[in-house]
C-alpha positions as CSV (number, residue, x, y, z in Angstrom):
1,M,-25.9,69.9,23.3
2,K,-28.0,68.5,26.3
3,N,-25.9,68.0,29.4
4,I,-26.5,64.1,29.3
5,E,-24.3,61.5,31.0
6,L,-21.0,60.7,29.4
7,N,-18.9,57.3,29.3
8,P,-15.4,57.7,28.5
9,M,-14.0,54.6,29.3
10,A,-16.5,52.8,27.7
11,G,-16.3,55.1,24.9
12,E,-17.7,58.7,23.2
13,V,-17.0,60.1,19.6
14,F,-16.9,63.8,19.2
15,H,-16.6,66.1,16.7
16,V,-14.2,69.2,16.4
17,D,-13.8,71.6,14.8
18,K,-9.8,72.1,14.9
19,P,-8.6,74.9,15.3
20,L,-5.5,76.9,12.9
21,G,-2.2,76.3,14.4
22,K,-2.4,73.0,16.7
23,T,-1.4,69.8,15.8
24,S,-4.3,67.0,15.9
25,F,-1.9,65.2,19.1
26,A,-2.4,68.8,20.8
27,V,-6.5,68.4,20.4
28,V,-5.8,64.6,21.2
29,K,-3.3,65.5,24.5
30,R,-5.9,68.5,25.9
31,V,-9.0,66.3,26.2
32,R,-7.2,63.1,27.4
33,G,-6.1,66.2,30.1
34,V,-9.7,67.1,31.2
35,L,-10.8,63.6,31.1
36,R,-7.5,62.4,33.6
37,Q,-9.0,64.9,35.6
38,R,-12.7,64.4,35.6
39,L,-12.7,60.3,36.0
40,G,-9.5,60.7,38.3
41,V,-7.6,58.1,36.7
42,P,-3.4,57.9,35.4
43,N,-5.0,56.7,31.7
44,V,-7.7,57.1,29.3
45,K,-7.5,56.0,26.0
46,V,-8.1,59.2,23.4
47,G,-7.4,59.1,19.7
48,H,-8.3,60.5,16.2
49,A,-9.6,59.5,13.4
50,G,-7.8,61.2,10.5
51,T,-4.6,63.9,10.7
52,L,-5.3,67.2,10.2
53,D,-1.8,69.6,9.9
54,P,-1.4,72.5,12.4
55,L,-2.4,75.0,9.2
56,A,-5.0,73.1,9.0
57,T,-8.8,73.4,10.5
58,G,-12.4,71.6,10.0
59,V,-13.7,68.3,11.4
60,L,-11.7,66.1,13.4
61,T,-13.1,62.9,15.3
62,I,-11.9,62.3,18.6
63,V,-12.2,58.8,20.1
64,T,-11.9,57.9,23.9
65,G,-12.3,54.5,25.3
66,H,-13.0,51.2,23.9
67,K,-14.6,52.7,20.8
68,T,-11.0,53.5,20.1
69,K,-10.9,50.3,17.8
70,L,-13.4,52.1,15.5
71,I,-10.9,54.6,14.2
72,E,-9.8,52.7,11.2
73,Q,-13.4,52.5,10.2
74,L,-14.3,55.9,11.2
75,Q,-11.5,57.6,9.0
76,A,-12.0,55.8,5.9
77,G,-15.0,57.9,5.5
78,V,-14.9,60.1,2.3
79,K,-13.3,63.5,2.9
80,E,-14.4,66.6,1.4
81,Y,-11.7,69.7,1.9
82,V,-11.8,73.7,0.5
83,A,-7.7,74.0,-0.3
84,T,-6.7,77.7,-0.9
85,L,-3.2,77.0,-3.7
86,R,-0.6,80.3,-4.7
87,L,0.0,79.5,-8.1
88,G,3.8,80.3,-9.1
89,A,5.4,79.7,-5.9
90,T,6.6,76.8,-4.7
91,T,7.6,75.4,-0.5
92,P,9.7,72.5,0.7
93,S,6.3,71.6,2.9
94,Y,4.2,72.4,0.2
95,D,2.4,74.7,2.1
96,L,3.5,77.9,4.8
97,E,5.2,75.5,7.2
98,T,8.1,76.7,5.2
99,E,9.2,79.7,3.2
100,V,8.8,79.5,-0.8
101,D,12.3,78.3,-2.4
102,A,11.6,79.1,-6.1
103,E,8.9,81.3,-8.2
104,F,7.6,80.4,-11.3
105,P,5.3,82.2,-14.1
106,W,1.7,81.9,-13.9
107,E,0.4,84.6,-16.1
108,H,-0.2,81.9,-19.1
109,I,-2.6,79.7,-16.9
110,T,-6.4,79.9,-17.5
111,R,-9.8,79.4,-16.0
112,E,-10.0,76.6,-18.7
113,Q,-7.1,75.5,-18.7
114,I,-7.3,74.8,-14.9
115,E,-10.7,73.6,-15.2
116,A,-9.6,70.7,-18.1
117,T,-6.4,69.8,-15.9
118,L,-8.4,69.2,-13.7
119,R,-10.3,66.9,-15.4
120,E,-8.6,65.2,-16.8
121,R,-5.9,64.8,-14.9
122,F,-6.5,64.9,-11.2
123,T,-10.3,63.0,-11.1
124,G,-10.5,59.2,-10.3
125,A,-7.7,57.3,-9.6
126,I,-4.3,58.8,-9.9
127,E,-0.7,57.9,-8.0
128,Q,0.3,60.3,-5.7
129,V,4.2,60.9,-3.8
130,P,3.1,62.1,-0.1
131,P,5.2,64.9,1.1
132,A,8.3,64.7,2.6
133,F,7.2,67.0,5.7
134,S,4.1,64.0,6.3
135,A,3.7,61.3,9.3
136,C,4.7,58.6,6.5
137,K,7.5,56.2,8.1
138,V,10.8,55.8,6.7
139,D,13.0,53.1,8.4
140,G,10.3,53.1,10.7
141,K,10.8,56.9,11.5
142,P,8.5,60.0,10.6
143,A,9.5,61.4,7.0
144,Y,9.0,65.1,8.6
145,K,11.7,64.1,11.1
146,L,14.1,63.4,8.5
147,A,12.7,66.9,6.1
148,R,13.4,68.9,8.8
149,K,16.9,68.1,9.2
150,G,17.5,68.8,5.8
151,R,17.9,64.8,5.1
152,D,16.8,64.1,1.5
153,V,13.4,61.7,1.9
154,E,12.1,59.4,-0.8
155,L,8.9,57.8,-0.7
156,R,7.1,55.5,-3.1
157,A,3.6,56.7,-4.7
158,K,0.1,55.5,-4.0
159,T,-3.1,55.4,-5.3
160,L,-5.6,57.3,-4.2
161,V,-9.4,58.5,-5.5
162,I,-10.4,62.1,-6.7
163,D,-14.3,61.9,-6.5
164,E,-14.6,65.5,-7.0
165,V,-12.3,68.6,-8.0
166,E,-14.3,71.9,-8.6
167,V,-13.1,75.8,-8.8
168,L,-15.0,77.5,-6.1
169,E,-13.0,80.9,-6.8
170,C,-10.5,81.9,-9.7
171,D,-8.1,84.9,-9.3
172,L,-5.0,84.1,-10.0
173,P,-2.5,83.4,-8.5
174,R,-5.1,82.4,-5.9
175,L,-7.3,79.4,-6.6
176,V,-9.6,78.0,-4.2
177,L,-10.8,74.3,-5.2
178,R,-13.7,72.0,-3.4
179,V,-11.8,68.6,-3.0
180,V,-13.7,64.7,-2.4
181,C,-11.0,62.9,-2.0
182,S,-10.7,58.9,-0.1
183,K,-8.6,58.5,2.9
184,G,-4.5,59.0,2.3
185,T,-5.0,61.7,0.1
186,Y,-2.3,64.7,1.0
187,I,-4.0,68.1,-0.2
188,R,-0.5,69.7,0.0
189,A,1.0,67.1,-2.2
190,L,-2.3,68.1,-4.6
191,A,-1.1,71.3,-4.7
192,R,2.1,70.9,-5.6
193,D,1.2,68.3,-8.3
194,I,-1.4,70.6,-10.0
195,G,1.3,74.0,-10.1
196,E,3.4,71.1,-11.7
197,A,0.7,70.1,-14.4
198,L,0.1,73.7,-15.2
199,G,3.8,74.4,-16.1
200,S,4.4,76.3,-13.2
201,G,4.3,75.8,-9.5
202,A,2.2,75.5,-6.4
203,H,1.6,75.5,-2.5
204,L,-1.3,75.4,-0.3
205,T,-2.3,78.3,1.8
206,A,-5.3,77.4,3.8
207,L,-6.6,74.2,4.0
208,R,-10.5,73.3,5.5
209,R,-11.6,69.5,6.1
210,T,-15.2,70.2,5.6
211,R,-16.5,66.5,6.0
212,I,-15.7,63.4,7.0
213,G,-18.4,60.5,5.7
214,D,-21.8,62.0,7.0
215,V,-19.9,64.3,9.3
216,T,-20.2,67.7,8.6
217,V,-18.2,71.3,10.5
218,D,-21.8,72.0,11.3
219,D,-22.1,68.7,13.5
220,C,-18.6,70.2,15.0
221,E,-18.3,71.8,18.4
222,S,-14.9,73.7,19.5
223,L,-12.1,72.7,21.6
224,D,-12.7,74.9,24.5
225,G,-16.6,74.0,23.9
226,L,-15.9,70.6,23.6
227,C,-13.3,71.3,26.8
228,A,-16.2,72.8,28.5
229,R,-18.7,70.0,28.3
230,L,-16.2,67.6,29.6
231,E,-15.6,69.3,32.8
232,A,-19.4,70.2,33.3
233,A,-21.1,66.9,32.0
234,P,-22.1,64.5,34.5
235,M,-19.9,60.9,33.6
236,V,-19.8,57.3,34.3
237,D,-17.1,56.6,36.8
238,P,-14.7,54.1,36.2
239,A,-15.3,51.6,38.2
240,T,-19.0,51.6,37.3
241,A,-17.9,51.5,33.7
242,E,-16.1,48.4,34.1
243,A,-18.8,47.2,35.9
244,L,-21.0,47.7,33.1
245,R,-18.7,46.4,30.2
246,L,-18.1,43.0,32.3
247,E,-22.1,42.7,32.7
248,Q,-22.6,43.1,28.8
249,E,-19.6,41.2,27.9
250,R,-21.3,38.2,30.0
251,R,-25.0,38.8,28.0
252,D,-23.0,38.8,24.7
253,N,-21.4,35.4,25.2
254,R,-24.0,33.9,26.7
255,A,-25.8,35.1,23.4
256,R,-23.2,33.8,21.1
257,A,-23.5,30.4,22.8
258,R,-27.1,29.8,22.8
259,K,-26.5,30.8,18.6
260,S,-23.9,28.3,18.9
261,S,-25.8,25.1,20.6
262,P,-27.1,22.9,18.0
263,P,-31.1,22.7,17.7
264,P,-32.3,20.0,19.2
265,S,-33.0,17.0,17.5
266,G,-36.1,15.7,18.8
267,L,-37.2,13.1,21.9
268,P,-35.1,11.0,23.1
269,P,-35.0,7.3,22.1
270,P,-37.7,5.3,24.0
271,L,-36.1,3.3,27.0
272,L,-36.1,-1.0,25.8
273,K,-37.8,-2.7,28.9
274,E,-36.5,-6.2,29.3
275,G,-38.8,-9.3,27.3
276,R,-40.7,-11.5,29.4
277,R,-39.4,-15.1,29.8
278,Q,-41.1,-17.9,28.3
């Protein structure tokens, strides 16, 4: 990538291939730390557009400065995942974060049955209950914090859309799927539901987000690579960034004022002259 001048305070958007084992917040925290040191300020706004679980990898969009206002828009894009499932076993978290708690027969399952089930029950608008081990709020607290304490967590089903679900590999009990879906889809919960629909159980053993909107993993850089670039790239200092922001705000205000002003209605009426006395 070109060594261009960055303006983190005004806002930058970066795309990272999130490494295995790190939370999305840990990625944000590391980027924020580098920017604080480079800019010499205690606070730099940094956020991410769409959480990835620690055991997932792939596209994670990092946003800084005033562009954090775009997070909702950025994470609304269609997402694509490659998910690896193990049929015949379940875990409380629906992935490898917790140990297997039950095993089920899977030998009766065929590829044809899998493809028919995915087509008939997991394509289009579906209802999905989020995992208890998730960031969904229960009484103001993240559900995963309650679940890790062994408390029962009840979450309501949500409507979401699965645009595509394709079998990439079928070496049972291992199953690899490509899933294209809407915002808010939990692939771990999808693995749970697919296992139940097949008369077995299932959990997620690997997950990679390959696309958000038009951004693919090919557009991403490693976390180490991004941090090295931020440490070396020229940057607009915070004072200059604020001055530029204020000047742009003034220009925008003037432009809005011109648009809202009524158009001229013509020439002013002529002045009346006092008539001559007879």
